C-alpha positions in Angstrom: 72.9 140.6 44.0 74.3 142.1 47.2 72.8 139.3 49.3 74.6 136.8 47.0 77.8 138.7 47.5 77.5 138.6 51.2 76.6 134.9 51.2 79.6 134.2 49.1 81.9 136.1 51.5 80.4 134.2 54.4 81.1 130.9 52.7 84.7 132.0 52.0 85.2 132.9 55.7 83.6 129.6 57.0 85.2 127.4 54.3 81.7 126.3 53.4 78.2 127.8 53.0 76.2 128.7 56.1 74.1 125.8 57.2 70.4 125.8 57.3 68.3 127.0 59.0 70.7 130.0 59.2 71.3 130.2 55.5 67.6 130.5 54.8 67.3 133.1 57.5 70.2 135.1 56.0 68.5 135.2 52.6 65.4 136.8 54.1 67.0 139.2 56.5 68.7 142.2 54.9 71.6 143.4 57.0 71.0 147.0 55.7 67.7 147.1 57.5 69.6 147.0 60.8 72.4 149.5 60.2 72.3 153.2 61.1 73.0 155.9 58.6 76.5 156.4 60.0 78.9 153.4 60.3 82.7 153.1 60.7 85.0 150.6 59.0 88.7 150.0 59.6 90.9 152.3 57.6 93.8 150.0 57.4 96.0 152.3 59.5 94.8 151.5 63.0 91.9 153.9 62.9 88.3 154.1 61.5 86.8 155.6 58.4 83.3 157.0 58.7 80.7 156.2 56.1 77.4 158.1 55.7 74.5 156.4 53.9 73.5 159.6 52.2 76.8 161.1 51.2 78.8 157.9 50.8 76.0 155.8 49.4 78.0 153.4 47.3 80.7 152.8 49.9 78.1 152.5 52.6 76.2 149.8 50.6 79.4 148.0 49.8 80.4 147.9 53.5 76.9 146.7 54.4 77.1 143.9 51.9 80.6 142.8 53.1 81.6 140.2 55.6 83.2 142.7 58.0 82.4 144.2 61.4 80.9 147.7 61.3 81.2 150.0 64.2 77.9 151.8 65.0 78.8 153.7 68.2 81.8 155.0 70.1 82.4 155.7 73.8 85.2 157.1 75.9 87.1 154.7 78.2 89.7 156.5 80.2 91.4 158.8 77.7 90.7 156.7 74.7 87.8 156.7 72.3 86.8 153.1 71.7 84.0 151.3 69.9 80.9 150.8 72.1 78.7 148.8 69.7 79.2 147.2 66.3 77.4 145.0 63.7 79.5 141.9 63.8 80.8 140.3 60.7 78.0 138.1 59.4 80.3 135.0 59.3 81.0 135.6 63.0 77.3 135.8 63.7 76.7 132.5 61.8 79.4 130.7 63.7 77.9 131.8 67.1 74.4 130.8 66.1 75.6 127.4 64.8 77.5 126.9 68.0 74.4 127.6 70.1 72.1 125.5 67.9 68.6 126.8 68.8 65.7 125.7 66.7 61.9 125.7 66.7 60.7 125.2 70.3 63.8 126.7 71.8 63.4 129.5 74.4 66.3 132.0 73.8 67.7 134.8 75.9 70.0 137.0 73.9 72.5 139.2 75.7 73.4 142.2 73.5 70.7 143.3 71.1 72.9 145.8 69.3 71.5 146.5 65.9 69.0 143.7 66.1 70.4 141.7 63.1 71.3 138.7 65.2 67.9 138.9 66.9 66.1 138.9 63.6 67.9 135.7 62.6 66.9 134.1 65.8 63.3 135.2 65.3 63.3 133.7 61.8 64.3 130.3 63.1 63.0 130.1 66.7 59.9 132.3 66.4 59.8 135.8 67.8 57.6 134.9 70.7 60.3 132.6 72.1 63.1 135.3 72.0 64.0 137.7 74.8 66.8 140.2 73.9 68.6 142.6 76.3 70.7 145.6 75.7 71.9 148.1 78.4 71.7 151.1 76.0 68.1 152.3 75.7 68.7 153.9 72.3 69.9 150.5 70.9 66.8 148.8 72.2 64.5 151.3 70.6 66.2 151.3 67.2 66.5 147.6 67.1 62.9 147.1 68.1 61.8 149.4 65.2 63.9 147.6 62.7 62.6 144.2 63.9 59.0 145.3 63.7 59.5 146.6 60.2 60.4 143.0 59.2 57.5 141.5 61.1 59.4 140.3 64.2 58.1 141.1 67.7 60.4 139.6 70.3 60.6 140.8 73.8 63.1 143.7 73.7 64.3 144.9 77.0 66.8 147.6 78.2 68.6 146.0 81.1 72.0 144.9 82.4 72.8 141.7 80.5 74.7 140.2 83.4 71.5 140.0 85.3 69.6 138.1 82.6 65.9 138.4 82.5 64.3 136.1 85.1 60.7 137.0 84.1 60.8 134.5 81.2 63.2 132.0 82.7 64.2 129.2 82.4 65.7 129.3 78.9 66.9 126.5 76.8 69.6 128.8 75.3 71.5 131.8 76.5 73.4 133.5 73.7 75.7 136.5 74.2 76.7 138.8 71.3 79.4 140.4 73.6 82.3 138.8 75.3 82.7 138.1 79.0 85.6 137.5 81.4 83.4 135.6 83.7 80.1 133.9 83.1 77.5 135.7 85.2 75.8 133.5 87.8 72.4 134.7 86.6 72.9 133.0 83.2 73.4 129.7 84.9 70.5 130.2 87.2 68.2 131.1 84.3 69.2 128.2 82.0 67.3 125.0 82.4 69.3 121.7 83.1 70.5 120.4 79.7 70.3 123.9 78.3 73.2 125.7 76.5 75.1 128.9 77.2 77.2 130.3 74.4 79.4 133.4 74.8 82.5 134.9 73.2 85.4 135.0 75.7 87.7 137.8 76.8 90.6 138.2 79.1 92.7 141.3 79.8 95.4 139.7 77.7 93.4 138.7 74.7 89.8 138.9 73.3 89.5 135.6 71.5 87.5 132.4 71.6 83.9 131.3 72.1 82.8 129.2 75.1 79.9 126.8 74.8 78.6 125.5 78.1 76.0 122.8 78.9 74.0 123.4 82.1 74.2 120.5 84.5 71.6 119.4 87.0 73.6 120.5 90.0 73.6 124.1 88.9 77.1 124.1 87.3 78.0 124.2 83.7 80.7 122.6 81.6 81.9 123.0 78.1 84.6 123.7 75.5 86.1 126.7 73.7 86.1 127.1 70.0 88.8 129.0 68.1 86.7 131.9 66.8 85.0 135.0 68.0 86.3 138.4 69.0 83.5 140.5 70.4 83.4 143.7 72.4 83.5 143.1 76.2 80.2 143.4 78.1 80.2 146.9 79.5 79.8 145.9 83.1 83.1 144.0 83.0 85.1 146.7 81.3 88.1 148.0 83.2 90.1 151.0 82.0 93.7 149.9 81.5 96.2 152.8 81.6 99.9 152.5 82.2 99.9 155.8 84.0 97.8 154.1 86.7 100.4 151.3 87.2 103.8 152.8 86.4 104.5 155.8 88.7 107.5 158.0 89.2 109.6 156.6 92.1 108.9 153.0 91.3 112.2 151.0 91.6 111.8 147.8 89.6 114.1 144.8 89.9 116.3 144.3 86.8 116.9 141.0 85.0 117.2 139.3 81.6 115.2 136.7 79.8 115.8 134.5 76.7 112.1 134.3 76.0 111.1 136.7 73.2 108.3 139.0 74.0 106.9 138.3 70.6 106.4 134.6 71.6 103.9 135.6 74.2 102.4 138.8 72.7 102.9 138.4 69.0 100.8 136.8 66.3 100.1 133.4 67.9 96.5 133.6 69.1 96.7 130.2 70.8 99.5 131.5 73.0 97.6 134.7 73.7 94.5 132.7 74.7 96.4 130.4 77.1 98.2 133.3 78.8 94.9 135.1 79.2 93.5 132.0 81.1 96.7 131.3 83.1 97.8 134.8 84.2 94.8 136.4 85.9 94.3 140.1 85.4 97.5 140.7 83.3 97.2 142.9 80.2 99.9 144.1 77.8 100.7 146.8 75.3 103.6 147.5 72.9 105.7 150.7 72.9 107.5 151.3 69.6 108.1 155.0 70.1 111.7 154.3 70.8 111.6 156.6 73.9 112.8 154.0 76.3 114.1 151.3 73.9 113.6 150.4 70.3 110.7 148.1 71.3 109.2 147.5 74.7 106.5 145.1 75.8 104.6 146.5 78.9 102.7 144.1 81.2 100.5 145.3 84.0 97.9 144.0 86.5 94.4 145.4 86.0 94.2 145.7 89.8 97.7 147.2 90.2 100.3 148.0 91.2 102.4 145.3 89.6 104.0 145.8 86.2 106.8 144.5 84.1 108.6 145.6 80.9 110.6 143.6 78.4 113.0 145.5 76.1 114.5 144.6 72.7 117.7 146.5 72.1 117.2 146.7 68.3 120.2 144.5 67.6 120.0 140.9 68.9 117.2 138.6 70.1 119.0 136.2 72.3 118.5 138.1 75.5 116.1 140.8 76.6 116.1 143.2 79.5 113.3 142.7 82.0 112.1 145.1 84.7 109.5 144.0 87.3 107.8 145.9 90.0 105.1 145.1 92.7 104.0 142.1 94.6 103.4 140.1 91.4 106.4 139.2 89.2 104.3 139.4 86.1 107.0 138.4 83.6 107.9 135.4 85.7 104.2 134.4 85.7 103.9 134.9 81.9 107.1 132.9 81.4 105.8 130.0 83.5 102.5 130.0 81.7 104.2 130.0 78.3 106.4 127.1 79.4 103.5 125.0 80.5 101.7 125.7 77.3 104.8 124.7 75.3 105.2 121.5 77.3 101.7 120.5 76.5 102.4 120.7 72.8 101.3 124.3 72.1 97.6 123.4 72.2 95.0 125.3 70.1 92.0 127.0 71.7 89.7 124.1 70.9 91.5 121.8 73.2 90.5 123.9 76.2 87.4 123.8 78.3 85.9 125.4 81.4 83.8 124.4 84.3 81.7 127.1 86.0 80.5 126.0 89.4 77.1 126.9 90.9 79.2 129.0 93.3 80.6 131.0 90.4 84.1 129.5 90.5 85.7 129.2 87.0 88.1 126.4 86.3 89.8 126.1 83.0 91.2 122.9 81.8 93.0 121.2 78.9 91.4 118.2 77.0 89.4 117.1 80.1 88.5 118.5 83.6 91.2 116.2 85.0 94.0 118.5 83.7 93.4 122.0 85.2 95.2 124.9 83.7 97.7 126.3 86.3 96.6 129.8 87.2 98.4 132.7 88.9 97.0 135.9 90.4 93.4 136.0 91.4 91.9 132.5 91.5 
């Protein structure tokens, strides 16, 4: 009954049932077999609620049978306690697997073993002997390996840095990441055979959103398009602690100005705008301050490499004009404004109109509709 419930929720999220062979794999792969005794779910108030399999049995089972992500481990990044690993929502898992499209005869490298649930689905379809899965946390590799063996799957499970791939079994027909990246590691291109496919969730300091599907070309480069789904934790080796205290220091004297562009236009609910700015304004990240300490609402923008920053204030009364402060060699609000203007002029394109070319030299070039229309990019290029 719980499997039927989960499949129904997946169908609702996708707008259709999962397609075979993944539907068949889901019916024979219980998610509960890959979850630890302690999991965390969103509490609806910006935090997390812990569930224990023994003391919160009914709630734990309900969460396991639902189409929602479940945090399985936390870590400390800077001064903040953040999720380290999670069991992705099953519908998100299905979208990624369908995007990659491996089948019998495929040779798959999976980056990010996690709980092993995604690995089990791959084994069911491809065959365990053709699957290599990596995780950089030894504990995850051990636990996932045990869960996989309990269901009769024996893929190659390795504790290693996912950005390095696993050359021992290369080349692969498919490289599939269950974590997001801000740049496609060169090892993934090198270890994918010509005509092979690399699928990875995407991240920028501005927004964690989108999935990139690349086809490996004969010259060592890869080219492909984004899809408007996927929000995965960033691969650990590309994480950078973002703290305003590291950017905004006493004694900084910013330039003062005004803008008619609302901060909510660029950092509000529009994921397409978020995605574009993340591609176009390299290294920029943002946070909202609603404490009222400096203004009723302030949007902070900073450079991950520092020391540039900007702030945009709403005075709590009118929305025709906003106060802007900018500091450092980069005028970040000007860059964001220009990026937003370009996006608007192109008709406010959705994520699935974007693509990317990754050269054999590692250079990433994002484009709109075709490689002939490169996305203008500021900052690091």
